[in-house]
C-alpha positions as CSV (number, residue, x, y, z in Angstrom):
1,X,-35.6,-16.0,35.4
2,X,-37.6,-18.4,33.2
3,X,-39.5,-15.3,31.9
4,X,-36.5,-13.5,31.0
5,X,-34.0,-14.0,28.0
6,X,-30.7,-12.3,27.3
7,X,-27.6,-11.3,29.3
8,X,-27.2,-7.6,28.4
9,X,-30.0,-6.9,26.2
10,X,-32.7,-8.6,28.4
11,X,-36.4,-9.0,27.6
12,X,-38.8,-10.1,30.4
13,X,-42.4,-10.9,29.3
14,X,-45.6,-11.1,31.2
15,X,-49.3,-11.7,30.6
16,X,-51.7,-14.4,29.6
17,X,-53.9,-14.9,26.5
18,X,-57.2,-13.9,28.5
19,X,-55.6,-11.6,31.0
20,X,-55.8,-7.8,30.8
21,X,-52.6,-7.4,28.8
22,X,-49.4,-8.9,27.4
23,X,-46.2,-6.9,27.5
24,X,-42.6,-6.8,28.5
25,X,-39.8,-4.9,29.9
26,X,-36.5,-4.5,28.1
27,X,-33.4,-3.8,30.2
28,X,-30.0,-3.0,28.9
29,X,-31.2,-1.4,25.7
30,X,-28.6,1.0,24.3
31,X,-29.6,4.7,24.8
32,X,-30.3,6.8,21.7
33,X,-31.9,4.3,19.6
34,X,-34.6,5.9,17.4
35,X,-37.9,4.3,18.0
36,X,-39.9,3.9,14.7
37,X,-43.3,3.2,16.2
38,X,-44.8,2.6,12.8
39,X,-42.1,-0.1,12.1
40,X,-42.8,-1.7,15.5
41,X,-46.5,-1.8,14.9
42,X,-45.9,-3.2,11.4
43,X,-44.0,-6.1,13.0
44,X,-46.9,-6.8,15.2
45,X,-49.3,-6.7,12.3
46,X,-47.2,-9.6,10.8
47,X,-47.8,-11.7,13.9
48,X,-51.4,-10.5,14.6
49,X,-54.3,-13.1,14.6
50,X,-56.9,-12.6,12.1
51,X,-54.6,-11.4,9.4
52,X,-55.6,-14.0,6.7
53,X,-58.0,-17.0,6.1
54,X,-55.3,-19.4,7.1
55,X,-54.9,-18.0,10.7
56,X,-57.1,-17.9,13.8
57,X,-60.1,-15.4,13.2
58,X,-59.5,-13.9,16.8
59,X,-59.4,-10.3,15.8
60,X,-57.0,-8.3,18.0
61,X,-55.7,-4.9,17.0
62,X,-52.5,-5.5,19.1
63,X,-51.7,-1.8,19.5
64,X,-48.5,-1.5,21.5
65,X,-48.1,1.3,24.2
66,X,-44.6,2.3,25.5
67,X,-44.9,3.1,29.1
68,X,-41.3,4.0,30.0
69,X,-37.8,4.2,28.5
70,X,-38.6,6.4,25.6
71,X,-38.1,10.3,25.5
72,X,-38.7,12.3,22.4
73,X,-38.6,9.2,20.2
74,X,-35.3,7.7,21.4
75,X,-34.4,5.1,24.1
76,X,-33.0,6.6,27.2
77,X,-31.0,3.6,28.3
78,X,-33.5,2.9,31.4
79,X,-35.9,0.0,31.4
80,X,-38.3,0.0,28.4
81,X,-41.7,-1.2,29.3
82,X,-44.6,-1.8,27.0
83,X,-48.0,-3.4,26.9
84,X,-50.5,-4.6,24.6
85,X,-54.0,-4.7,26.0
86,X,-56.2,-7.8,25.1
87,X,-59.7,-6.9,23.5
88,X,-61.1,-9.9,21.8
89,X,-61.2,-12.7,24.2
90,X,-64.0,-15.3,24.3
91,X,-63.1,-16.9,27.5
92,X,-66.4,-18.9,27.6
93,X,-65.1,-20.9,24.6
94,X,-62.8,-22.7,27.1
95,X,-65.4,-23.4,30.0
96,X,-65.4,-27.0,28.9
97,X,-61.6,-27.3,29.6
98,X,-61.6,-26.0,33.1
99,X,-61.5,-29.7,34.4
100,X,-59.8,-31.4,31.5
101,X,-56.2,-31.8,30.2
102,X,-56.0,-31.2,26.4
103,X,-53.8,-33.8,24.6
104,X,-50.3,-32.3,23.7
105,X,-51.1,-28.9,25.5
106,X,-49.3,-27.7,28.5
107,X,-52.4,-28.2,30.7
108,X,-51.2,-31.2,32.7
109,X,-47.7,-30.1,32.9
110,X,-48.7,-26.5,34.3
111,X,-50.9,-28.3,36.8
112,X,-48.2,-30.5,38.0
113,X,-45.6,-27.5,38.3
114,X,-47.7,-24.9,40.0
115,X,-50.9,-26.7,41.2
116,X,-53.0,-24.2,39.5
117,X,-53.6,-23.1,35.9
118,X,-55.4,-20.6,33.8
119,X,-57.6,-22.8,31.4
120,X,-58.6,-19.9,29.2
121,X,-56.7,-20.3,26.0
122,X,-53.8,-22.0,27.8
123,X,-53.1,-18.9,30.0
124,X,-49.4,-18.2,30.2
125,X,-48.7,-21.1,27.7
126,X,-50.6,-19.3,25.0
127,X,-48.7,-18.2,21.9
128,X,-50.1,-14.9,22.4
129,X,-47.0,-14.4,24.7
130,X,-45.1,-14.2,21.5
131,X,-46.3,-10.6,20.8
132,X,-44.0,-9.5,23.6
133,X,-41.0,-11.0,21.7
134,X,-42.0,-9.3,18.5
135,X,-41.9,-5.8,20.3
136,X,-38.5,-6.7,21.8
137,X,-37.3,-8.0,18.5
138,X,-38.5,-4.9,16.6
139,X,-36.4,-2.8,19.1
140,X,-33.4,-5.1,18.6
141,X,-33.8,-4.7,14.7
142,X,-33.9,-1.0,15.0
143,X,-30.6,-1.1,17.0
144,X,-28.9,-3.8,14.6
145,X,-29.7,-1.6,11.7
146,X,-27.2,0.7,12.8
147,X,-24.5,-1.7,12.2
148,X,-26.1,-3.1,9.0
149,X,-27.3,-6.5,10.3
150,X,-30.3,-7.8,8.2
151,X,-32.6,-10.8,9.4
152,X,-35.1,-12.4,7.1
153,X,-37.3,-15.5,7.9
154,X,-39.7,-17.2,5.6
155,X,-41.9,-20.4,5.4
156,X,-39.8,-23.2,3.7
157,X,-42.2,-26.1,4.4
158,X,-45.8,-27.0,5.2
159,X,-46.4,-30.6,5.6
160,X,-44.7,-32.4,2.8
161,X,-44.5,-29.3,0.6
162,X,-41.0,-27.8,0.7
163,X,-38.7,-25.6,-1.0
164,X,-36.0,-27.5,-3.0
165,X,-33.3,-24.9,-2.6
166,X,-31.5,-22.7,-0.1
167,X,-32.3,-19.1,0.8
168,X,-29.8,-18.2,-1.9
169,X,-31.9,-19.6,-4.6
170,X,-35.0,-17.2,-3.9
171,X,-35.9,-13.6,-3.8
172,X,-36.6,-13.3,-0.1
173,X,-38.2,-9.9,-0.7
174,X,-41.2,-11.8,-2.1
175,X,-41.9,-13.5,1.4
176,X,-44.5,-10.9,2.2
177,X,-46.3,-11.2,-1.2
178,X,-48.5,-14.1,0.1
179,X,-50.2,-15.0,3.3
180,X,-48.1,-18.3,3.8
181,X,-44.8,-16.0,3.6
182,X,-43.1,-18.5,1.2
183,X,-40.8,-16.7,-1.4
184,X,-41.8,-19.3,-4.1
185,X,-45.1,-18.0,-5.1
186,X,-46.3,-21.1,-6.9
187,X,-45.4,-23.3,-4.0
188,X,-47.1,-20.8,-1.7
189,X,-50.4,-21.3,-3.4
190,X,-50.0,-25.1,-3.0
191,X,-49.2,-24.5,0.8
192,X,-52.3,-22.3,1.1
193,X,-54.5,-24.8,-0.6
194,X,-53.2,-27.5,1.8
195,X,-53.7,-25.4,4.9
196,X,-57.2,-24.7,3.9
197,X,-57.9,-28.3,3.3
198,X,-56.6,-29.2,6.7
199,X,-58.7,-26.4,8.3
200,X,-61.8,-27.7,6.5
201,X,-61.0,-31.1,8.0
202,X,-61.0,-29.7,11.6
203,X,-57.4,-30.6,11.8
204,X,-53.8,-28.9,11.8
205,X,-50.4,-29.4,10.1
206,X,-46.9,-28.5,10.9
207,X,-44.1,-26.8,9.0
208,X,-40.7,-25.3,8.9
209,X,-39.5,-21.7,9.0
210,X,-36.0,-21.0,7.8
211,X,-34.1,-17.7,8.6
212,X,-30.9,-15.9,7.4
213,X,-28.9,-13.3,9.3
214,X,-26.8,-11.2,7.1
215,X,-23.8,-8.9,7.8
216,X,-23.2,-10.3,11.3
217,X,-19.8,-9.2,12.6
218,X,-17.2,-11.9,13.1
219,X,-16.4,-12.7,16.8
220,X,-20.0,-12.8,18.4
221,X,-20.6,-15.7,20.8
222,X,-18.8,-17.2,23.6
223,X,-16.4,-20.2,23.5
224,X,-18.1,-22.7,25.9
225,X,-21.6,-22.4,27.3
226,X,-22.6,-19.4,25.4
227,X,-22.0,-20.5,21.9
228,X,-23.9,-18.4,19.4
229,X,-25.7,-21.4,17.8
230,X,-26.5,-22.6,21.3
231,X,-28.1,-19.3,22.0
232,X,-30.1,-19.3,18.9
233,X,-31.3,-22.7,19.6
234,X,-32.5,-21.8,23.1
235,X,-34.2,-18.7,21.5
236,X,-35.9,-20.7,18.8
237,X,-36.9,-23.6,21.0
238,X,-38.6,-21.4,23.5
239,X,-41.1,-20.4,20.9
240,X,-44.5,-22.2,21.2
241,X,-44.9,-25.2,19.1
242,X,-41.1,-25.3,18.1
243,X,-39.8,-28.9,17.9
244,X,-36.5,-28.8,16.1
245,X,-33.6,-26.5,15.3
246,X,-30.5,-27.0,13.1
247,X,-28.1,-24.4,11.5
248,X,-25.7,-24.6,8.6
249,X,-26.2,-28.2,6.9
250,X,-27.5,-29.3,10.5
251,X,-28.4,-32.9,10.4
252,X,-27.2,-33.4,6.9
253,X,-23.6,-33.2,8.3
254,X,-24.2,-36.8,9.7
255,X,-24.0,-38.4,6.2
256,X,-21.0,-36.4,4.9
257,X,-17.2,-36.7,5.1
258,X,-15.0,-33.7,6.3
259,X,-13.5,-33.5,2.8
260,X,-17.0,-32.7,1.4
261,X,-18.2,-30.1,3.9
262,X,-15.1,-28.3,5.4
263,X,-15.3,-24.5,4.7
264,X,-12.0,-23.4,3.1
265,X,-10.8,-19.8,3.8
266,X,-9.5,-17.5,1.2
267,X,-8.3,-13.8,1.1
268,X,-10.8,-11.7,-0.8
269,X,-8.8,-8.5,-1.3
270,X,-7.8,-8.3,2.2
271,X,-11.0,-9.7,3.7
272,X,-11.0,-13.3,4.8
273,X,-14.0,-15.3,3.8
274,X,-15.0,-19.1,3.4
275,X,-15.4,-20.5,-0.1
276,X,-18.4,-22.4,1.2
277,X,-20.7,-21.8,4.2
278,X,-21.7,-25.3,5.4
279,X,-21.1,-24.2,8.9
280,X,-23.9,-21.7,8.7
281,X,-21.8,-18.6,9.6
282,X,-20.7,-20.0,13.0
283,X,-17.6,-21.9,14.0
284,X,-16.5,-22.9,17.5
285,X,-19.7,-21.3,18.7
286,X,-18.6,-17.7,17.3
287,X,-19.7,-16.1,14.3
288,X,-17.2,-15.9,11.4
289,X,-18.7,-13.2,9.3
290,X,-20.5,-15.3,6.8
291,X,-24.3,-15.6,6.6
292,X,-26.0,-17.2,9.6
293,X,-28.8,-19.5,8.5
294,X,-30.8,-22.0,10.3
295,X,-34.3,-23.9,10.4
296,X,-36.9,-24.2,13.0
297,X,-39.5,-27.0,12.7
298,X,-42.9,-26.4,14.2
299,X,-45.4,-29.1,15.2
300,X,-49.2,-29.1,14.0
301,X,-51.2,-26.9,16.5
302,X,-52.3,-29.2,19.3
303,X,-55.9,-27.8,19.2
304,X,-57.9,-29.8,16.6
305,X,-61.7,-29.7,16.2
306,X,-62.3,-33.4,16.2
307,X,-63.1,-35.5,19.3
308,X,-60.2,-36.6,21.4
309,X,-59.6,-38.9,24.3
310,X,-58.3,-37.5,27.6
311,X,-58.6,-37.5,31.4
312,X,-60.1,-34.8,33.7
313,X,-58.4,-33.4,36.9
314,X,-59.4,-36.6,38.9
315,X,-57.8,-39.0,36.5
316,X,-61.1,-40.2,35.0
317,X,-61.0,-40.9,31.2
318,X,-63.2,-38.8,29.2
319,X,-63.6,-37.3,25.7
320,X,-63.7,-33.7,24.6
321,X,-64.0,-31.6,21.4
322,X,-62.3,-28.3,21.3
323,X,-64.2,-25.1,20.6
324,X,-63.0,-21.5,19.7
325,X,-60.8,-19.8,17.1
326,X,-57.4,-21.6,16.3
327,X,-54.7,-21.6,13.7
328,X,-54.7,-24.6,11.3
329,X,-50.9,-24.1,10.8
330,X,-48.7,-21.8,12.8
331,X,-45.7,-21.2,10.4
332,X,-46.9,-18.0,8.6
333,X,-47.3,-16.2,12.1
334,X,-44.1,-17.8,13.4
335,X,-42.0,-16.0,10.7
336,X,-41.9,-12.7,12.6
337,X,-41.4,-14.4,15.9
338,X,-38.4,-16.2,14.7
339,X,-36.9,-13.0,13.1
340,X,-37.6,-11.2,16.6
341,X,-36.0,-14.0,18.6
342,X,-32.9,-13.9,16.2
343,X,-32.6,-10.2,16.5
344,X,-32.7,-10.3,20.3
345,X,-30.0,-13.0,20.4
346,X,-27.7,-11.4,17.9
347,X,-27.9,-7.9,19.5
348,X,-27.2,-9.4,23.1
349,X,-24.1,-11.2,21.6
350,X,-23.0,-7.9,20.0
351,X,-23.3,-6.1,23.2
352,X,-21.5,-8.8,25.0
353,X,-18.6,-8.8,22.5
354,X,-18.1,-5.0,22.9
355,X,-17.6,-5.8,26.6
356,X,-14.6,-7.9,25.7
357,X,-12.5,-5.1,24.0
358,X,-11.6,-1.7,25.2
């Protein structure tokens, strides 16, 4: 179950960074969804390594192959299987890690859990697994398009450089105009320069991806343990390197009074809305029809190119220096992954809600 996400629209992923392939099986996908393969491939291109000078130079084509569940360009309602075959592995770059535990990686934890681990690129713990999520999210986006739901993520912070406003203050269509995926083009240039300096130093840096979901129907989410914001948090925190999640005003609520942040209702020509949206589109764990917006904080990539202290599999203290091709900052490639997991979560909640009413 730890490799499956969702209740009705269920994505199970498989594969390792240096294995034969990475892929997934989607069960519970509604029948009749038109599969725009060019769109799915475009989503993978946004996540693909080697796409710019601020990402890992590993050059994978990441061409998806659908193996089942699609007939004459539409989903059949049966399990939809897909795979992306790995092509550009440099497994020898990891030979020095066979008997070492890298600081802040999953090496030691995997060894303790399973008694065995794939040291090549982290194996199953590699962020390459997220390409399966992007394919699943692309299918979910195509389904959500039929009910008008739109999802847009963007880079809102790299290191100490951050956007000063909310998603409403920027033209989010400009997100793809730069390699950092920040809608403020001037700040994006500064972010790019910072990432390049960090890369030159052999170091890494963290950041924040923000996301907005528009036109979500009211009523999605379950009242107790299936709250919509809890499912979104689960989805986002399952992404590699994700370390924090908040929605609406999030942690800023802690310093406010109720009189400052309560979202008052009003009747807008027969449609009920809130005058403010501090709740982030979710109240009582259920969507209220307003924009859902949230943030995901990502840590600096754990692989740095400077010497570090560690221990080997025998517990002996030693040092090592990482080799290979790695991202100096993960946020630009995390943007499509955040969108994908948001799409899967919302579609699953929508399908659950349909089951509540005849």
